[in-house]
Structures are given as C-alpha cells and as structure tokens.
VEXTIZA-564154 format. One record per atom (N, C-alpha, C): x, y, z. Coordinates in steps of 0.1 Angstrom, whole numbers, plus 5000, padded with zeros to 4 digits. Example, Ala and Ser with C-alpha at 12.3 -4.5 7.8 and 13.67 -1.06 7.14 Angstrom:
% VEXTIZA-564154
513249435078/512349555078/513249675078/512849785071/513749895071/512950005079/
//
This chain:
% VEXTIZA-564154
090881290893/089481310898/089581350913/089081460917/089081500931/088281410940/088681400952/087981310962/087581390974/086481350980/085981410992/086381331005/086981211003/087481131014/088681191020/088781211033/090081271039/091281191035/092381261032/093681191029/094281141042/095081041041/095880991053/097081071055/097581061068/098781131072/099981101063/100080981059/101280931051/101080961036/099881001032/099781031017/100581151013/101181141001/101981250996/101181310984/100481420986/099681480976/100481600970/100381620957/100981740951/100181860954/100781980951/100082100953/098782110944/098882060932/097682050923/096581970929/096981850935/095981760941/095381830953/096181900961/095581980973/094582080968/094982160958/094082260953/092782200947/092982090940/091782020934/090881970945/091481920956/090581880967/089881990974/090682110975/090082230981/088882280973/089082280959/088082320951/086782230952/086982100952/085882010953/085182030967/085882050977/085182070990/084482210991/084982310984/084282440984/082982420975/083082350964/081882320956/080882250965/081282150972/080382070981/079682160991/080482250997/079982341007/078982431001/079282480989/078282570982/076982500978/077182370974/075982300971/075082280983/075682240995/074882221007/074282361011/074982461010/074482601014/073282631005/073382610992/072282640983/070982560987/071182430990/070082350994/069482401007/070282431017/069882481030/069082611029/069682701021/069082841019/067782821012/067682731002/066482710994/065382651003/065782561012/064782501022/064282611031/065182701036/064682811045/063782901038/064082941025/063283031017/061882961014/061882831012/060682761009/059782771021/060382761033/059582761046/059782891053/059783001045/060183131051/059083181061/057883141059/056783191068/057083131082/057383001083/057682931095/058982991101/059983021093/061183071097/060983211103/060183291097/059883431103/059183421116/058283321117/057483301129/058483261141/059383171138/060383131148/061183251152/061683331142/062483451146/061783551154/060483561151/059683671158/059283621172/059383491175/058883441188/059483511200/060783551200/061383611212/060883761215/060183821205/059683951206/058583961216/058384071224/057284081233/055984061226/054984011233/053683981227/053084111221/052584091209/051884201202/052884291193/054184271194/055084351187/055584271175/055384331163/055884271150/056884361143/057884311136/058784391129/058084471118/058584591115/057984671104/058984681093/058484711081/059384741069/059084891065/060084951058/059885091054/059985111040/060085011032/060085031017/059484911010/058984920998/058284810991/059184690989/060484710988/061384590985/061884530998/061684591009/062284541022/061784411026/060384381025/059984251029/060684131021/060784151008/061484041000/062884031004/063684141004/065084121007/065384081021/064584131030/064684081044/064483931046/063483881039/063183741039/064383661033/064883711022/066083641016/067183641025/067483761032/068583771041/068383671053/067283661058/066983571069/067083421065/066683401052/066883261047/068383221045/069183321041/070583301040/071183271054/070783351064/071283331078/070883191083/069583151081/069083021085/069782911078/070082931065/070782821057/072182801063/072882911066/074182901072/074182821085/073182851093/073082781106/072882631104/071982601095/071682461092/072882381086/073582451077/074682381070/075982391078/075982461089/077282471096/077982341100/077282241105/077982121108/078682051096/078082061085/078682001073/079882091068/079782221070/080882311066/082082291075/081782271088/082882241097/083582101094/082782011090/083381881087/084281891074/083781961064/084581981052/085982051056/085882151064/087082221068/088082121076/087482041085/088281941092/088881841083/088081791073/088581681064/089681731056/089681861052/090781921044/092081931052/091881961065/093081981073/093581851080/092781741078/093081621085/094481561082/094881561069/096281511067/097381571074/097181691079/098281761087/098481711101/097481631105/097581571119/098181431119/099081411129/099581271130/098481181137/098681051136/097680961143/097381001157/098381031165/098181071179/097381201180/097681301171/096981421172/095581411167/095281311158/093881291154/093081231166/093681151174/092981101186/092581211196/093381321196/093081431204/092081521198/092181551185/091381651178/089981601175/089881471171/088581421166/087481431177/087681391190/086581411200/086181561201/087181651200/086981791202/086081841191/086381801179/085681841167/084181791167/083981671173/082681621174/081881701184/082581771194/081881851204/081481991198/082082031187/081882171182/080382191178/079782101169/078382131165/077482111176/077782021186/076882001197/076782121206/077982171209/078082291217/077482411210/077682421197/077182541189/075682541190/075082421187/073582411188/073082441202/073782391212/073382421226/073482571229/074482641224/074582781226/073482861218/073182821206/072182881198/070782871205/070582751210/069282721218/069182811230/070282811238/070282901250/070083051246/070683091235/070483231231/069083261227/068483161220/067083181216/066083181227/066183091237/065183081248/065583171260/066783211262/067183281274/067683421270/068783431262/069383561260/068483651252/067983611241/067083701233/065883761240/065083671247/063983731254/064383831265/065483801272/065883891283/066484021277/067284011266/067784131260/066684221254/065784161247/064684241241/063784301252/063584231263/062784281274/063384401279/064684401282/065384521287/065484631277/065984601265/066184701255/064984771250/063884701249/062584761244/061884831255/062084801267/061484871278/062284981284/063485001279/064285111284/063785241279/063385331288/062785461285/061585441275/060785341277/059685311268/058685431267/058585501278/057585611279/057985731271/059285741268/059885851260/059985831245/059685701241/059885671227/058585591222/058385611209/057385531202/058185411196/058285301203/059185201199/058585111188/059285091178/058985001167/060284921164/060184811158/061284721155/061384701140/062484751134/062584741119/063084601116/062384541106/062584391104/064084361100/064684431091/065984401086/066984411097/066884511106/067884521117/067584421128/066384391131/065984291141/066584151137/066284111125/066683971121/068183961120/068884071117/070384061117/070884051132/070184131141/070584121155/070283981160/069083921156/068683791161/069683681157/070083681144/070983571140/072383591145/072783711145/074183741150/074283701165/073283721173/073283681187/073383531188/072583461180/072583311181/073983261177/074583321166/075883271162/076883301172/076883421178/077883471187/077883381200/076683351205/076583271217/076983121214/076683081202/077082941198/078582931197/079283041193/080683041192/081283041206/080683121215/081183131228/081083001236/080082921232/079982791239/080982691235/081982731227/083082651223/084182651234/083982711245/084982721256/085582581260/084682481262/085282351266/086182291255/085882321242/086782271231/088082331232/088182461234/089482531235/090282491247/089582471258/090282431271/090782291269/089982201264/090482061263/091682061252/091582141242/092582141232/093882181237/093982291245/095282341250/095882251260/094982181268/095482081278/095881951271/095081901262/095481771256/096681781247/096881901241/098081921233/099281961241/099081981254/100282011263/100682151263/099882241258/100282381258/100182441272/099182411280/099082441294/098582321301/098682321315/098082221323/096782261329/095982171333/094682201340/094982281353/096082251359/096382321372/096782461369/097382491358/097682631355/096482711351/095482641344/094282711341/093482741354/093482641363/092682661375/093282771384/094682781384/095382881392/095083021386/094783031373/094583161367/093083181363/092283121372/090783131369/090283271368/090883361376/090383501375/090583561361/091583531354/091783581341/090683521331/090383391334/089283331326/087983401328/087683441340/086483511343/086483641336/087583711337/087683841330/087483821315/088083721309/087883701294/086483661291/085783591300/084383551298/083483681298/083783771308/083083891310/083183981297/084383991292/084684071280/083884011268/083983881267/083283811256/081783831256/081183821268/079783841270/079383991267/080284081271/080084221269/079984251254/080784181246/080884201231/079684141223/078784071230/077684021223/076884141217/076284121205/075584231199/074384281207/074384411210/073284471217/073084431232/074084361237/073884311251/073984421261/072984421270/072984511282/073584441294/073684521305/074284461317/073584331322/072284331321/071484221326/071784101318/071584111305/071883991296/073283951296/074184041299/075584011300/075883911311/075183941323/075383851334/074683721331/073583721324/072883591321/073783511312/074383571302/075283501293/076583451300/077083521310/078283481317/078083351325/076883341331/076583221339/076883091333/076283061321/076582931315/077982921309/078583041305/079983041300/080883001311/080683051323/081583021334/081382871338/080082831338/079882691341/080582591331/080582631318/081182551308/082682551311/083282661315/084682671318/085082581329/084282581340/084582491351/084382341347/083382311339/083182181334/084382131325/084882231317/085982191308/087282171317/087382241328/088482211337/088382071343/087182031347/086981901352/087381791342/086881811329/087181721319/088681721315/089381841316/090781851313/091581771324/091181781337/091881701347/091681551345/090481521340/090281371338/090981321325/090981401314/091481351302/092581431296/092981541303/093981631297/095381571298/096281641292/097681601292/098481711298/099281671308/100081771316/101181831307/101681951311/102782011304/103981931305/104181861317/105381771319/105381661309/104181591307/104081481298/104381531283/103881651280/104081711267/105481731264/106181791274/107681821272/108481701271/108081591277/108881471277/108481381265/107381431258/106981351246/106181231249/105681211261/104981091265/103481101259/103080991253/101680981248/100880921259/099881001265/099080941276/098180841271/097880831258/096880741253/097580601251/098880591252/099580461250/100480441262/100280341271/101080321283/102480281279/103380321288/104780281285/104880131286/105780071278/106079931278/106779891291/106579781297/107279741309/108679711306/109579731316/111079701314/111279561309/112179551300/112579421295/111679361285/110679441280/109779381271/110179411256/111279491254/111779521241/112379391235/112079361223/112679251216/113979271210/
//
C-alpha cells in the first residue's frame, strides 16, 4: 500500500515502491487540483470580479464568440485552482524528494521550503496591487488617441494570471540566495562582491515579465533588489561559508572541545 508520509533518509525503498509513492502523490495532487478548480468555478463570478479589479475604471473585457465566455471562465478557474493548490503541490514534491537529503541537508532545506509559499503569495499580492495596475495604466494609455482600445477576455486573463505567477516565482530570490550559501556553493561575501551581476540578472528577469513596459519593469525591480539585499543579510547571519563547506564543518553543530572524545 502506497504511503503519503515522507520516507526517512535511511529507508531502503525499491524502484517499485518509489514509483508507487510517486503515483500516489500525483493522484493526491490531482485530487487537490480538482477540488481547487471546482471551488473557483463555483465562485467564478467573484473570481472574475477580482481579476477585473486592476483594469481602469469602466473598462470590461469583451468576448468575440458564443463559446468564449464559458471557456474563458473555465480557463480562469483552472488558473485560480493552480494558484490555490500550489502550496500543497510544492509540499508533495518536497515530500517525494525528502529521502534524498541527509539529516544535515534537511535542516538547511526545510526552512527554505517553508519560505517558498510565503514569498510566492507575497509576490502574487505585489503583482496584483502594484504591477498589474501600473502595467495596464501604461499599456492601455499608450497611443490611446490612435486606437479604439478594447480588452479581449481570454487574452487579458491569461496575461493577468501569468503576471501573478511570474512575479511570485521571482520573489523566490531569497530562497535561492540562502540555498547556495547554506550549502556552501558560494559565500555571502562573494555574492556581495558581485552585486552588479545580480542587478543585471534582476533587470533581465523583470524585463521578461509578460507585457512589461519600462515603467513597470523598474517597479518590479525595486522589490526584487530589496529582496536580494535582504537575502544577503540573512545569508551573512545564517549562511555557511565556502571554507566551512570545503572542510566539511557543520555550522549547526559546534565542534567538540579537545579531550572530550571517549
């Protein structure tokens, strides 16, 4: 019988048991997704109202075919269900990979994984209240006198959800920074000395956001850079230096005093 409880590092599971566990976790993820999508479709009127909120006052999405309202609502419900179910999906992925980590590595990885849904939600909220209104304000007002501007529902909702997901993923910068320092790949000092490359990477990532214009690119860069600097501070406080990593010293466990060995 397959189990959903994470295996221990010392457990010796056969290939069939691993595949059985993977199948069970995929089924669990599918079950959670179906419930989340069904909930969003049940409350689709409220979901559509939330998605339309960043649009300028008086502007509503339009549809161009008899079937588009239904299929657009279904698509938005699927997007909303994925957003709601994401923390559980991430946990299932972590639980499946957990046996590959040693006890020391688990102490490093677990706090980082707990940060993932929190930062993702923070990024999605920032995108909803800051990035989306600024992007729509600029994009819909650009050459507005030369165009009869309308917003097609299916394209707008895709842009809306993709922006929220993209910014939520970009807000994982502290997780990546703490991971590479705690695992001893680089030191906080090395990251600080190469800060200009981090700024360039943040600028490129902000530029790749869907439909982002120069104004909203700068708006997105500000919190991303602040998160990078915060992650550097956390890395200096809790990180593991490359020298400690190369010597195999575990910072979480102090060395025993001389003469204490039995």
